[in-house]
Steps between C-alpha positions, in 0.01 A plus 500: 500500500327633188123517450529205253683286756250575776211438260631157409529415871154634594322350206696173525414457868134582457453289189666200675254549783200497266615195316576311821153573631341382172692175517407431861135585427461265200138383479339177359129584519276747317379649827858573599574633157195730480437613861803377701292225654289756683735483805696822490494696831345849517830686565686328215202544273480867593867552402456298180189697413685827562782390272253380237316831524806734509618442149755684293235772470499557872873456559645655189239718331259643760744737676634597152152602390448706818843655455408626152123558540502629857150513648340323208731203538326420828218341301710181482570511874131559593357255246724209578477541881122550503460211264666252729272614785205445269626152413558401863157616621261423210648204314775299672296331784209411272705350222705303758176356635408397147816296494591459131843531336452793263283804410356321188409217733291731713341673199431170321329340804326817626357575160430129419652536155814372325463791259537737795800300623668520155443876465647545853792290399567717195476811717744343755755432228465841338523693825787292629711532188441874497614519860802272452626718217576770751686258730722369221581859397604562862730194489657629179556849638683368808718259310588746230642751747644304787629184332598696184333251267264556213135546604405192297756288688370623832149404414619151389681453839179597683298260285725206584487573871125535517443185297725298734338590835143541369492166313670303780314624807184647344314722742674343796842586363387840389347577838809435703725660236279809525547506876874527440445751219293724725782511758748588227288764334390678817858519634618623163230769496545622861879511536553775238188676618632525854846610379377763257246641746778540759723656234245760383279576801709383800239237601531136406125433486392575139135562588612785739772626267242526219313771690812649667761762418827472309793467742773690313621655178347787302153381595576437864214572735237495221224243486574225246168515323499885477852485354390238245210728402743784430750282316224366280357836412845645430549226241156556342324204667180522703536523880588164643214496748238677286189292424342497154760731356449661160607264226476202741219256577150625578320421826274256313795316347679483829188355664453241218860385506491465879172311493619271208812416700294427815239274349756350259693385809190311621481321169867406457514117477860459626407683823168327542655155469712563808195481727465131403848410630394529869307243702174690575312829487646621826852451364396678180394803703819494704725469199317793336566711806870401513532572129348850543751570776795382289380692195454820711866498594607553137201715394543755779870529403448548122393867508810588708738309263333680201560842655857426605583366161356801316678747728841331458450451129417865424788627713750260340429562132324830448719752308807279546757472216468159339877456531446515881190288503460270806602142451147373561377679192770368269460150643120498425561658156657166404165325543306745277276600786661842519597707194633851457485710182693831492241710312667836540860363486608659826612181661273554802219259608176691480220317677148644485137430411437332170632206295858545374429307176225303335506129572721318748873428485597158385818306457620322191793269475600142564314300762660547838652838417348845559562611140436853383226728633247598237260790573226581258433874424678660800395851406177589682336829598621509858831541691510156659800303397474196730293183472461307827299175514278511811569132578865570600440736788490246787784300353712806434412670830796354702743597224361851481542530883856361482422206729746210525514243216362222715177707553470545123535129444250426782235714323573311178433168681182648651374613162556151362326344799192720447475431128566126523262444793201650314601347165512149654157549658352616173655224295362236739157656465529474122621145528216398738241670285603297199582167663221491756213716364549420132668158477349327808170675545398543133704253289602190695313439822663161532861641508712337770686698772827437312357622170361816657831575676698447178258724310543770770876491470490508124265800504749686727764448238272637221395796723864580584586517133213736424583711806857522376386633167308778674802575715716548186224697321318683781189703416585786740669590828446263790227675704311599181488140380392381848228767507362357172485154667312647793250674272439175313449310829268772623283487190480117480528333838400737776127540417436126448694403814324757715154413361584131515557536875234754596218439253314173471300623201794569264478257207753340274371690195554829684847408623617387155366814324646723772851348482515508126367859460711633788838362385438568130403864558805555725737321265373692196540834681859420612610376160335796328684755710835334556559327164264649241557869573149564633400756756337463845155555360297389802497817722879517474547180703848348426574142402620430856160605644252361246474176696268678737255572212539145379418377855185714512396371153559145618285556811220664300485228226530211757219629719268592203533168330467314831163660548388393154617133523384210723644502854783266592416144614411462870819306583707794362300746710561283805866486422522882486319512834744250651799701381376815676364349819640212709255213562322545834525774761842554638665268239878503499688708246687206364191319362 
């Protein structure tokens, strides 16, 4: 069967599974809608958290970044992994003991202020929409290639699916759907990794093949990473394993990006809310441990997939006549995510360092058709003739390695599972922030259970529409957009959550000033660099790493103003004490 036939089967089966779970998990209470009734088991919650966590950025984009950036690409791997450990140790158990539905709930009550709650709500919505933009782009990329539909059509299909199972089952439906999505995405990630590792290195374990030797061919007997270093330098790129290469990111920038990703993780509302879906603190700790194990399976495989993909890609296209180009390249050309311009008119694909043209390729034509490729100003001052979008590497990897069509379709289903699982969690967070923290807590305290549930479902519909717009008009490639979301979360939530747990003296005035200053500084810096043509004026730190500076600014302002304002009320200080320490010696963890 063709790739298209297999894709329809794989996507059809998995989508039917997700919709069936949503229907079975339909909820009728706000507690079930927001936190799945608080009765999810640690193992299931660990799988759901892993699926929620491993978004399109992890599945689709992370290995692609490592494949193109080499050593520097590991910032995403280190930041996201370390961030989850930080979340599990410093935040999850304490917020679970607090026992509220949302992050604005915690901030509003801890800082005894509806103004703090409202600012936290705005930050939640802003961070979540930034993050969900990357997920919807991932959905569009998968659909555009494997179902051969227009990207816009693919995003609309994803919107309809998410709205159905998120609005019906709320957090309960999303949780058990994410369990299924984790199983799908991890199988889809590992099957080609095992096959390609065996193909290139003679060992089926990717983590071992990554550091092993190439089994056969012109590079037989040579270490994979040493070979990649030479292939890169021959084409004018920096060595694949070289840190802080000339023209790349500085040590300071690498540190700031990694730190922003780490602390941004600890402030991501859609991950934090998962700790409320279990019965007690003990279960929260167990589910965090399970989630870390499930996440590690993919994250330890990603560097190997990145290296295998780059090795196969260079060997299959470099200095090859375009008339004999591999089918994977011509297939992906149809999506606009690969483009070739014959600068010297020799008919040969020249791939090397540098952009082949200014701007990105785009398609024009009727909706649903690929149209004609338009490239702006193809003549640049380097020899590179090939544009390759980094987001395609994991999805194209099985095609590049000539694996069976069913494996290619399986990866497509896995990419959709990763994008949809995180998008649904984010959209529910947006919905709960508006319906619970804004409508119920600030506007209508007398709203009935039925009214609150209806408002939550309506807000999911609104959020899905906004997310779809960002999917059709994405502000960047998947991992870059997600990195912006992490930076915004780092600069807004992390300081006030940490201080709210570990400092009884932090005041509402300090928290409000810290959140506002942190997120505004970070947002201004990102917009200035990415959209207004500005430069990285703060010690060369990039837009992806500026969240670290915003976080430090937030800490500094929060602590300074807290010292200059009256201390929190005694009942708030006692609440902070009770969050950190169980009542009485030897108290049980599930208090």
